[in-house]
Residue, then its C-alpha position, 0 to 999 in steps of 0.5 A: m491382076p493379082i487381086m488377092v495379093l493386092s488385097v493382102y497388101a492393103a490388109l497389112v496396111v490396115w493391120a499395122v494401123l490397128l497395131a499402132r492404135g493398140l500400142r497407144g491405147h493398150s488394147y489389142r482386141s481389134f488387132l487380134l480380131f483383124g489378124i484372125g479374119l486375115m488368117l481365115f481369108l488366106n486359109i479358106g482360099y486353099f479350100i475354095n481355089g485348091v492348093p496349087a492356085s493358093i500357093a501361087s497367090f501366097i508366093g505372089i505376096y513375096d515376089v514383089l520385094i524379092n524382085i526389087g533391084l533384081a536382074q531377071d537373069t539373076n544367079a542368086a542362091a535363094i532365087s529360082r524359077c518355075v515351069d511356065n512361071a505357074c508358081t505365081v499370080w503375076g504372070d510374066q511380070f516376075l520370072n524370079h521367085p524365092a527358091w523355097g516358094a518355087a519348091f513349095y509350089d512344085r511339091f504340091a502341084n506335082g506331088p502325090d494327092f495325099r500330100s495335099t490332103l495333109l496340107y488341107g488337114h493342117i490348115g483346116f484343123n489349125s484354123v479351128a484351133f486358132v479361132l477357138m483359142h481366142i474365144q477362150l481368151f475373150r471368155p475366161g472359164y470362170g463362173e457360169n462360163r466354166q463348162q463351156h470353156r472346158l468344152i471349147g478347150r477340148i475341141a481346140f486341143a483335139s483340133l490342134t492335135l490333128s493339125v500337129i500330126c498333119a504338120t509333122w507328117l509333112a515335115s518328115q518329107h522335107g529332108p530332101v528339099t534343099e530349098y527349104g534347108g534339108a534336114l535342118a528344115e525338117c528338124g526346125f518344123y519338128s521344133m515348131a510343132a513341139f513348142v506349140y504342142a508343149c505349151a498347150v499340154m502344159g496348160i491342160v496339165k495345170a488346169r487339171s491340177g487346179d492351178m488356174e493361174a499357171h493354166r492362164v500363163w501357159m495358155f498365153r504362151f500357147m497363143g504366142s506360139m500359135w501367132g509366132s508359127f503363123w503370123l510372125f513366120r510370114v511377116m519375118l519371111f516377108v521382111i528378111d527374104p530380100l535381104f538374104r536372097n544370095y544365101e540359100a535357105v537362110t531366110i526360111l530356116t531363120c523363120i522356121w527355127a525362130s518364129a515359135p519361140l519368139g512368139i512365146l516370148i512376145g506372148e509372155l511379155i504381153r501377159r506380164r504387161l497386162d498383169e502389171r496394169s491389172a495389179g496397178a489398177q487394183a492398187a489404185i482402187a485399194 
């Protein structure tokens, strides 16, 4: 029984409820904290269970929808199988898998150890940066928090830098992987890294110039890019993967290219909405 996959499904239902409550109450703290916890649950599994087993669990999340209404002998372009059906936790229940998923599993289960080391590095350092950026959000760098905010920011940026290095190194190997989209996927992952890192760098530049308001603006965009690259990427993949299973690599390429900029856009919209509410509250007091 794929307990991990079922746990993720249950968590997604709870998370959707928290999002609905947040939209009604204009408070997203519970939604954000739950998303952080779920991210850590997924990422820590790689260090506990190893890369192949964790990838098989990850692919298992997508196997259910991709197989709905799908014959077991399908010839769909974006569907594939794997040796001994080892790339999923569903056993023989699902023999067909997203082609990107089967390739993902094969590249790490049967690839060089250094490739897995890079993945560990990306996952670990990205998780640290992801958690620390929320500490920065909840504890802004004003007054007595200024020195602590600066120290945490430096640790977060160092972790982000190492994560991006590992990610781009991995991306440089994607050119021959047609299931990902080949060179388009490689360039797409470079663009994702560029969106994330550029927002963080701009935030640091603005802080060093003393423009703390612009720093705050760019940090919201950075958070949006991080959420887009991690969560929006996975949610988009979950939703649209079954829709384009007859078109090789269309789904994965859409998620690669669109998730980070969409995340930045959402982060910017949320920031503006918060600023408008804050300005309205101050005007009411005045």
